[in-house]
Structure formats: C-alpha cells, structure tokens
N, C-alpha and C positions, 0 to 999 in steps of 0.2 A: 110126076113129080114137081108140075106144072102146078098140080093144087099146093101142093104143100110149098114152093114157093109161096104163094099167091096167100097159102092160110100163114107165113112169116111177115108176110110183111101185113098184112092184118092184125096179125097181134105188135107189131113194132108200131104198125099208129097208132093203135088203141092206149098202148103203152105213154107212146108220145104224148096224146090226148091229157091220159093222167098224169101225166108226170106235167104238162105245162098247165093242168087246171091248179097243179098243189104247187107248182116253183113259183110262176105268176103273182099270186096273194103274197106270196110268203119272198117275196124279193122287191113288192112294193111294202110290206111291213118295215123288212131289214132298210128299206130306205126311206120311210118313216122315221126312224130310232136314227136313223143315222143324223137325217136333218135335225130330230131333236135336241140330238147328240152335242151338232154342233155350237147349235143355240144354248145351251147351258155353257156351253163352254168358252161363250163368246163373252157371255150375263157374269160369269167364275172372272176370263178375266178382265171384266171394269169391275167390278163390284172387289175382288181381290183386294188389290191395289188401295181401296179406301178402310176396309177393315182390318187389315194390317195396321195402317197407322192408325185405326181407332185404339188395336188390340196396343202398339208400342207405346198411345199412350196415357193407357190404361192401368199399361206394369210400370210408368213412369210418373204414374199417378200415386199407385200405389207405394214405389219404393221413395220416392215424397215423405205418401203419411209414416211409411216404415221408421224415413231419418230422422220426422217429427216426435214420435211416436216416444224414441227411444230417449232425444234432449229432454222431452217434455217429460222420459221418467228419473233421466239423471240430476234435472235442474229439482224435480220432486224428492229425488232423496237427499240432493245438498239440503234441502230444506229439513226433510226429517230427520235430519243429521244435526242440522243447526238447534231444532227446536228439542233435540236430546242434551244438545250441551246444555241450552237456554233452562229448561229442568232440573243436569246435577248445579249449573248454579244455585237455582233458586233453591237447591235441597244444600248446597252447600251454605246457603247465605240462612236458609232457614238454620244450623246448626249452629253454626256461632254467634245468635242470636240468640238459642239456647242456653247454649254455653255458656254466654256475653250475658246474658241473662241474668243466669243461674250467680256468676260469677258476682254477678253487682250486686245482687240482692244479699251473696253474702257480705260481701264487703260493707254494705252498708250495716245490714246487721252487724258485723266489728266497730262499725264506725259510732252507731248509739249503744252499743255494748261499750267503748270507749270514752265515753262522754258523758253517759250513767254513772262506769265506773268513778270517771273523773266529778262526778257531781259529786257522788257521795263521799269521796274524799274530800273536796271541798266544804262541804255541807258537815261535816267530819270535823273537821280543822277551826268551819267556823262556829261548830258549835262548841270545841272543845276554849276556844277562843277565849268565847264569851263566859262560857262557865267558867274558864280560870279566871277571869278581870271579876267577875261574880265572887269570889273562894276569895280571890286575893286582898279584894277591898275589905272584904267581912272580918277576914283574918290578920291585918294589919291593923284595924283600927281599932 
C-alpha cells in the first residue's frame, strides 16, 4: 500500500506541476489583459467627454443649417410667388395693351372715316354751291 500512496502522491505532484505550467502563463496573460482594459477605460473616460461635446456641437450645427435651409426655402418660395405674380401682371398688361391698341386703331379708323365723310360732304356742298352760282348767273342774265 505504501507504494500505492507514493504513486498517488507522484501523480498528484505531476498533475500539480502540469496545472501550474498551464495556469501561470494563463494568469499572466489575464493580468496583462486586465491592465490593458484598465488603460483603455481610462483613455475612454478622458476622451469621451470631448467626443460627446464635439458630437453635440455637430448636431447643433446641423440643426442650425437645417433651420437656415428651411428659411431660405421659404424665402425662395416667396420670391417665386412674387415672380409668378409679376408674370401674371405682365400678361394682364399685355392683354390690355393689345386690346387697347385694337380699340385705339378701330377708333382711329372710325375717326378717319368720319373725317373723309365730312370732307366728302363739304366738298360736295362747296362744289354744288359753286356750280349753283355759275348756273344761277347764267340763267338770270
């Protein structure tokens, strides 16, 4: 039995050595990873507030640009509406001038026709009076 105990002790000793040979490097690696994680967390704690400030500022700038774009679009819409109204006014004035010019020419034509008729009447009257005077003196003498 003593031998069995010695073999058991030897097996436990070998297992302990093997386990220590695997556990020690693993524990060293775990310690390095923990230290690296701590450094990363410290850096993040230092840099995150600045990053959050920059992101907040960028969001505010984006909101301001969007507001200015909305205002510019509304001004452009007002300008477009005003230009449309100016175009309508020009079309109305053009129509009035066109119709007015037609009416003016028609009135002018009527006036000229009236003058011609009056001239024709005066000419006929003066011609008949002068013809009457010539015929009356020859008949009366």
